[in-house]
N, C-alpha and C positions, 0 to 999 in steps of 0.2 A: 535867725531873726527876720521878721517881716520888715523890709526896708521902709514901707509906707507908714507903719504904726509902731515900730520898735518893740513889738510884742513877739514872743517866741512863736515859731511855727508849730502847729500841732503834729503829733506823731502818734501812731498806735503800735502796740506790740502784738505778737502772736506766738503762742507756745503750744506744743503738743505735750501733754502730760499723760502718758499711757501706762505708768506703773508707779509703785510706791517709791522706787528709787528716783524716778523722774520727778515725782512730786517733791521729794526732798531737794533735788537739784533745782527745781523751779524757783525757789526762793532766791537762790544765788543768781540765777539767770535774770529774774526780775530786777534785782539790785543792779546787775550789770547793764541792763537796758536803761534803767533810770539814770545811771551815771553817764552812759554813752549819750543819751539825749541831752542831759544838762551840759556836757562838755561841748556840744554842737549847737547850743541855743535852741533846742527843741523842747516842746512841752509834751511829755508823754501823758496823753489823756487817759488811755485805758489799755489794758493787756487782755487780749481775747485768748481763752484757754480751751483747747480741744482735748476732751477726756476719753473719747471712744475711738478705737482704731477704725479707720476707714470713714469716719464721720467728717463732714465739712460744715456743720452747723455754725461753729465759732468762726470759721473762715468766711462764711456767707455774711455773718454779722459784721465782721471786719470790713468787708466790701461795702455793705450798707452804710457803715459809719463813715468810711472814706467818702462815699458819694454825698452823704448828708452834710458833712462838715467841710468838705473840700480839702481835708488834710492830704498831704502828698508824701508822707514818709511812713514806712512800716519797718519796725525793728524785729528781727528774729535772732535767736542765739546762733543758729546755723540754717542753711537752706533745707537741711533734712527735716526741720520742724514743719516745713510746708508739706513735704512728702518724701518718703524714702525712694519711691519709684520715680526714676528719671523722667519719663514722659509725663506723668501726672504732675511732678514738681514743675516741669516746664510749662504745662498748661495753667497751673495756679500762678506762676510768675507772670505769664502773659496776661492773665486776668487782672492782676494788680498793675503791672506796668503799662499795659495798653488799654485795658478796660476802664480804669479809673485814673490813669496817668500818674501813678505814685511810684516812688523809688523804694526798693527793698534794701535794707542795710543788714547784712549778715555779720553779726558781731565777731564770729570766729575768723572771718576773712580780714576784718580790720585788725584783729589781734595778730594774725599771722603776718600781715603786711608791716605792722609796727615792729614786730619781733625781727623781721628780716632787715629792716632799716637799722635797728639797734645793733645788730651783729656786725654790720659793716662800718659802724662809726668808731 
């Protein structure tokens, strides 16, 4: 929540959808992103979808949206949705975190963290 206005903070999602199987999984991933956002008081404004391997068109649209709106949160199912290649993934994370000063929330990391806490309780 924005403490000055009591309105939810804006967030954007990003998904790579590179196969029919990934397309079927995308619906569940979108639902998970919406739930994650709601639970944290974020307003998920849009989810940018990348459909072509190696393309960054949707990623660049995401960066433009973050700059234009001032949103500071990006949701991804996992960091691999940014890129499978480690150095490229790092460069894209840097562009989000340092270029537009936004946070990346990888849902799989939150799930693993929550699962680990539950196991010890």
